[in-house]
N, C-alpha and C positions, 0 to 999 in steps of 0.2 A: 461603379456609378459611385461618386462623391454623395456626401449628405445632402450639399447644395442643391446638384443636380435633382436629387429625389425630392427636396422640397418643391424646386421649380415645376416638377411633372405632376405633383399633388396640386398645386395653385392653377396649373392650366386645365384640370380636370374638374374645378370646384365649379359648381352651378350656380349661377348668379341668381337664380329662383330661392336658393337656400339663404344667399346674403341678404335677399330682400326680405325674406321673411323673417330674419334676424333683425333687420333693422324695424321692420314691423313692431316684431315683440318687445322691442327696447322702448318704441314711442309708447307703447301699451302700457309698458312697466312705467315711463315717466309720467302719464296720464294718472296712474294709480296711487303714486307716492307724492304727488303735488298737493294733495289737500291735507297731507299728514303733515307736510312742510310747512305749509301756510299757517296750520292750526299752532304748531311749534312757535312759529314766529308771533302770532297773535297772543299767544301765552306770554312769552318773554315780554312783548312789550306792556300787555297789563300788569306783569309783575314790575316792569321798570318803573312804570306810571305809580304804582302804589308805594314802591320805595321811595319816590320823590314826595308823594303825599307824607309818608312818615318822617323822613328827613327834615323838611318844611316845618312840621310840628315839634320837631326835637329842637330845631333851631328857635323856635318862636318860645318854647318852654324855658323857664330860668332853671339853670344846673343848680341842684340842690344836694351837695355830698352828703352822705351818710352820718347822721350824728347819734351818738352813743351817751347816754346817759349812766355813769357809770356809779357804784355805790360807795367806793374808796376814793381816796386822795392823797396825794404825796404830801409827806410832812415838809416844811419849809425849815431849812436849817440855815442859821445866821453864822457867818464867817467874819470876821474883824470884830473888836471892841476895844474898850480902852482908848489908845492913839490911834487904832485904825480907822479907816472909813470902813463901814460895814457893806457886806456883799450878801446877798440872800438867794440861796438856791431852792428849787424845787416848788411845792406850792401846787401842781397841776390838779386839775381835777378831768382832764381828757388826754388821750394820747396824741393826738394830732393840732396842729394850729387852727385848721377850719373848723373843728369842732368848738374850740374856746381857745381864745388867745392866752398865751401863758402869762402869769401873774409877775414872773422874773425871767428876763432873757437869759440865757445860757452865758456863761461866764468863760474867758479864758485866762488860764494862768502860764506866765513865762517860766521856762526852765531856765535855773542859774545853778552853779555849783561852788563847793567851796574851795576848790582848789582847779587849776587850770583841765580843763577836762580831755582827758586823752582820746584820741580818735575822734573827734568832734569833725563833721563833714565840712568841707573848706565853704560852702555858701552859708553856713551859720557862723564859722568861727571868725570869717572874715569882718564881720560885723562886731565882734568882742574881744578882738584881739587886745584893745588898748586895756581892757578892764579885767581880764581874765584872772589876774592875780588876786583880787580883792573882791569878794562875794558882795559886799553892799556897793561898790562901784558898779558891778554886773548888774546887780538887782536896779539901779538907780537909773541905769542906762534903758533897761527894759521897761521903766515903767515913764520916765520922762520922755524918752526919745520915740519908744514904740507902742507905749500906751495900753500897758497891759495892764487888766484889772486888777491882777494879782501875781503874786511872785511865789514859783516853787523852788525852795533851798533845799537841794540833794547835799547831805552831807556824806558824798563819796569817799572823802579821804579818812573817814573814821574806820573804813574797811581795814580789815587785819591784813590784808595782802596789798593793799594800796599804801597807806601813810600811818597808818593805826593811830589816828589821832584820838586822843582821849575824851570822853563826854565833857569834860570841862573846856577842853578848845572847841568843841560843837557847839557848847553853850556860848562861848565868846563870839563864834561866827555868826550866831543866831542875834545876838546882840547888836552885832555890825550891821546886819540887815535890817534890822529894827528900826535902828536909827537913821538908817540910809531912804528908807521909804514908808509911806503911811498906809499902804494898801494892805490886806490881808494876806499871811503867808500859809503855805501849805509846807511841812517840814517832813522830808524825807530823809531816811538812812543811806545806808550804803548796799543795803541787801543782805546783809549778813544776820542770819537769825538769831545767833547766840550776842551778838551786840548791839543790835539796832534798838531792842527794847531798854536796852540801860541809855543809850545815845538820846532815843526819844524823850526818855524821862528827863533828862538834864535840860534837853532843849525846852520841853514843855514849862520846866521851872524857871527858864530864863524870860520866858516869854509870857509870863503868868498873867492872866485878864486879858490877854491880846486877842482872844480866841480863833487860834490858828487850828489848822487840820493836820492832826498827826499821821503820817503816811509810813507804814501803813500797819494794821493788825490782821493777821492770818493764822491759819491752823498751825502753822509749822514753826511760830516762835512763841513766846510769852505774852501772848495776846491781854493777859490779865494785868500784865504791868503796864502795858499800853493804855488801857483802859482805865485803870486807876491813877494814871498820871494827868488823864484828859481830864477826870472827875474831880483831882485835887487841884489842879490848875486852870480849870475853866477853858478847856479846847474840846473840839471834836476831831472824830476817829475817822480814817479811811477804812473800811471795811473790804479787805481784796479777796476775791475767790477767782478761781482759773476756770471761767467759762462753763460754771456749772450752777444750776441754778438753787439744787439742793445743798451742795456746801455753802454756797451765799446764805441760804436760811438758817441753816446751823450756825454759822459764824456771828450772824446778827443776833440770834436768841443768846447766845453765849456772851456777847458784848453788853445785851440789855439785862443779863444776870449780874453782869460787874457794876452797874450803877447808871449806864448810858441810857438814852431815849431815843426815840425815833428822830429828833431835833438835834442829837448828838453825834449821828451817822450818817456817812454818805459812802455809797457802795461803789467799788471796782470790780465789775464782771469780767475785767481784761479785753483790751482792744487788739484785735489782730489786724495787722495791716491791709491795705487794698493789696488784693493778690496772693495774700499769704494767710487765709483763713478768715477773712473779713466777715464770709456769711456766719459762721459760727457764733461771732459776735454780734451781728443782726439777729440772729435766733434768740440768743440768751437774753441780750439788752431789752428786745421787744416783749419777751414773754415776762420778762423781770416786771416790767412798766405797767404790761397788762395786768398782770398778778396783783400788783398794788392797788390799781384802779379797780379791780374788782372785791378788792377787801381783804387781801392778804397782809395782816397787820407786820408780818415779818421782812416784808419787802416794800414798805411803804416809805421809803428813803431816796432822796436825790442820786443821781449816780455820776460816776466819775470816769473819763477816758484818757489813757494813757497814750495821747494821740502822736505823740514822739515818737511811737513804736513804728511808725512809718518809715523812719530813716533807717530802719534796718531793714529794708526793703533792698535789694541791689539795684531795682530800677531808679531808685531814689538818688544815689550817689556814686554807681558806676560808671567811671568814664568809657562811653562807647559812643562812637561819632554817631552811627545809623539811628541811636535813642535819642539823640538832641543833647542839647545843654543843659546839665545838671543844675545851672542857676534857676531853670523852669521848673525840670523834672520834681527836684526834691521837695519844692514848696508846692508843689501840684498834688504830689502824692500825698503831703500831709493835710492839705485842705480837702483833697476828696475823702481820705480817710475820717476826718473829723466831721465833714458835713453828713457823711451816711452815719456817723454815731448821733449826731444831732438830731437827723429826723427819725431816729430809732428812740429817743427820748432822753438822751446823755443831757447834763445839767452844767457840767465843769469840764473843761479841755485843757490838758497839760501838754504845750507846745515848744516848739524849738525857734523857727524861723519867723523874722519880724513881719514878712508879707503875709504868712502863713496867719498868724496871729490876727492881724488887721482885719484880713477877708473874713475869717471864721465870726470874728467879734462882730463886724459890720451885718452879716447873714444874722447873726443870734438876736441881733436887735429887732430884727423884722418879726419875732416871734411874739411879741408883746401887742397889747392892743392899741398903745401908743401910735404903733407904726402907722395904723390906719389912717391916721390924721398928720402925720408927718411927712417932710419931702422925702422923696423916694430916692436912694443913692444911686449914681450911674456907675453900674460895676461892667458895662458892655466891654471894658478894655481890662479886665481882670488879668489876662494872661501878661500883658506889656506892664501892668503894675509892679510885676516883680523884678524889673529891672532895677 
């Protein structure tokens, strides 16, 4: 006899009374649990009503963000003097704009170079191909056509492995840029620790009393020579540390021992690009600014961001169809990197793409008190503005 037949036999012998008893047991069980279910439903309804009352009370209450009263403040640094239109950095007494509008808006400085920059991404190069042979023309186009607040002239041609230009040639390039534009300058070297201090010294002399920012002093080169050049010729110094707040404090102390003050130093804690360690920069920059506001005199200086580091990210420049056009990706990568740093407290941004510069400058202008009474710019089509 197969299993199905056995099952049918069992069913034939099943007492209907037992089934009826089972049905009665189930009905009794249902009667017993109904009050519990009704109680649960009633409790849920009461909680929903209470939640609605709370929600309406919250909506009726005016939102008040947390406001902190900090004992310290950031020093104000002036860049630009003599024949330059001055720009002011720092001066904050709070971390966030909602705590108190900033006295000075964040500033954008446009990167230009003393020689045609090798490896410059196409979305940038196509804007400057006609002026790349002359740093003065390059700087003029950055200011006149693209509205840069400042210009950073990178003297990369002085690098021993590049063109090995002399300090005197570097000074001549600085003079050319000074004649071309009237905005403040950031003067950078080639990155060679042996030659940069000598080059910056010559450049500082050529731009005497124009109040430039010498970029940069760090613990791996002769920072004393850079500091002395700034003191002798009336300039400020970019104090560069690599995402290390203790290194930054040490370097600032050393520079102030050489005669510089808080009003002569701008810090560069290093900007890691979006997707390439930006969280480290967020941490260090925010901690640095909070330390300044809490009263740490060794960190009470404005901060700079090398936002151009965003172009080192492969997503910014690599040609890959599924990633979309680089005409958008590159500027967006630079804008988001810069905006992130701005929200952490950065005061000055070194950037490359014209639309990135324009966008970040417009956003920076909203950080001041005057923005509250001025016409709000429409940036809803900010992506298509990159075309």
